[in-house]
N, C-alpha and C positions, 0 to 999 in steps of 0.2 A: 317571682315569676312574672313574665310579660306575656300577655295574650295579644296576638295579632288578629283582630276581629274585622272581617271584611268579606269582599266578594272574590271574583276570580283573580283580581289584581293581587290580592293577599294569598289566595290559594295557590297561585303560581301556575295557572293554566298554561299548558304547552311546554313547561320546562320540568326538569327533574326536581324532586323535593329539596335536594341540596342546593339548588340554584335559586329558589324562591326567596323573596326578601326576608321572611322570618328566619330562615336558616342562615342567610348571609348576615343578618343583624346579630344573631346569636354568636356567630363566628367572630364578628367584630367586637362584641362585648367581651368575649374570652380573651382576645388579643389585647384588649385594653385593661384587663385585670378584673373584670366584673364577673360574678358567678351566676348571673341570671340565666334561666332557661326561657326560651321563646317558643310558645305554643302556637302553631298555625291553626287558626280557627276561621279560615276563609272558606266560603262556599260559592262555587261558580253560579252566576245568575242571581245571586242574593240581592234583594231590594231592602230598603230600610224597614219595610213592614215585616219581611222575613227575619231581619236582624232583631227587631223588637221581640219577636216570638222566641228567639234563641238566647236572650239575655240570661235567663236562669241557668241554661246549660253552660254558658260561658263562665258564670260565677262558680260553678261546681269546682273548678280548678283553683279557686281562691287566688286570683291574680292580684298583684300589687299595682300593676300598670296595664292598661288596655290601650292599644293603638287602634282607634276606631276609623276604619276606611270603608265607608258605605255612601251610597247615593248616586254613583255613576249609572247604575242600571235604571234607577228611577228617571234620571235625566234622559238617557238614551231611549226610554219608552215614552217620554213626554208626559210623565205623571205629574199630578198636581203638586206644585211647589210648596204650598201651605201644608199639605199632608206629609210631604217628605220631611219638612222641617219639624213638624210635630212628632213624627216617628223618631227622628234623631234625638230630639229633646227627651223623649220617653226613654230611649236607650241610655242617654247620658245620666238622667236622673236616677235610674235604677242602679247604674254602676256606682255613682257617687254615694247613694244611700248605703251601699255595701262597703264604702271606704276605699274605693278604687280610684287611683289617679288616671284620668282620661286624657289621652293625647288625640286630638281631632285632626284627621287628614282631610284637607280641602280638595275638592275636585273642580274641573271645568268641563264645559260642553263645547263641541265643535260649533263654529259660527253659523253653520247652515240650519241651526235650530232657531235662529232669529235672535235679534239683539235683546228684546225684552225678556225672553225666556232664559237665554244664556247668562245675562247679567243678574237676573233674579236668582238663578241657580247658584252662581258664584257667591252672592251675598249671604247665602244661608250660613256658610261655615264661619266667617269672622263674626257674624251676629251671634251665633251659638257660643262661640269661644268667649266672647265678651260677656254674655249673659251668665254663663256657668264658670267663668274664670278658668278656662282651659288653656293648655299649651296647644298652639295651632301650627300645623304644617300647612303653609299657605296653599301649596299645590303638590299633591303627592307625586305626580309624574313630571315634576319640574326637571328639565334637562333631558328628558326621555321622550315626552310626547312629540310626535311628528318627526322623530329622528329615525329614518328607515333602518339605519344600522344597529339601532338599539331595540327595535320592535320586531315581532314576528310578522309573518306574511299578512295577518289580518289588520296590521297597522294599529292595533289597540293594546295587545298584551306584550309586555317587555320580554326580551330575551334574557338569558342568564347575565349577560354583561349589562343589560339595561337595569336589572335589579341591583346590581352592584353600584351603579350610578345613583339609583334611588337611595340606597342605604348611606352612601357617602354624603348625599344632600341632606338627609334627615338626621344624620348623626349629631351635628352641632345643636340641633333642637332637642333631641332626646337626652344627650349626655348630661346636661346640667341637672336633670331630674334624678340622675343616678349617683351623684357625688356622695350624698349622705348615706345612700344605701351601701356604697362601697366601704365607707368608713365604719358602718355599723356591722359589716360582715363578720367581725370577730365575736359578735354577740347574737348569733342566730338563734340561740336558745331562748331569747327574749329577756336576757338579764339586763338590769338597769341599776344605776346607783340611786338609792333612795334613802335620804336621811343618814348618809354615811355608811349604810349597810348594803351589801349586795344581795339583791333578791332575784331568784330564778323563777321565771314564769314560763308557762308552756307556749306563750305566744308573745309577739312584740308588744311592749307597753305603749298604749296610746290613751291618754286620759286627761281629765281636768279635775280640779279640786271640787269635791262634791259639797254643795252648800249645806247639807244636813249634818256634816261631820267636820267642819273646818277646825284646825288644820290637820285632822287625824286621818282623813281618808281621801282616796282618789278613786273615782268611779271610772272603770274602763269600758269603753263603748266597743263592743264586738257583736258578731252575729248571734252570739249565744246570750244567756242571761248575764246581766252586768255583774261584775265581780268587784267587791269593795275590799280594798287592802287597808287594814286597820293597823298601821304602824306609825307612831309619832315620828316625824322627821326632825332632823336637826334644823334649827332656825336658819342656819346659813346655807343649808343644802337646797338644791333645786332639782326639779325633774329634768334629767338630761335630754 
């Protein structure tokens, strides 16, 4: 599952639900042969502070990937950039702690906010992407911002066609993260090859050799209590 976590640009303010970018992205995924569901978790008017308060709610859906698109409302309100970055960092850390792959969508401010503020705002996103090793969408509205034919009357929110342009632009960034997921689709039950024997687990296997039981055990890190699988592997076998 992919969760689109953001503000009105994610919620799709002013367009039908089927025209917003989460729905268009899900449509593109299906056309490309991927079986992901994209959940629209956009809230109009959301700031990074509001997003930080919503992280636990977002995690209830157990997403594999979250596209984080927040910060525009902070900028438009002229909020403190240090606090905006701190809030985004808090969101990212909590998502990563839950094992979620985070894609960070960068934003920009209009030039009338002043050079110091606009440049400081824009630098937040690549800095966070580097710090947390995230996939970065440099500018979420690339190709759409300031294009009157792709925006609604307010000049801020994209039209249905504008959202299609956005998805086309972000697709090459998102797609590489989905390749392994597509190949693993045949084993959604969590099955893996381990020591030449096929083990069926109730969730995907993600683990590392546990130092207390080498080479007999692998400890699986999940949101529940760790599970230790005690089965001696074949020496030539490897965790797929």
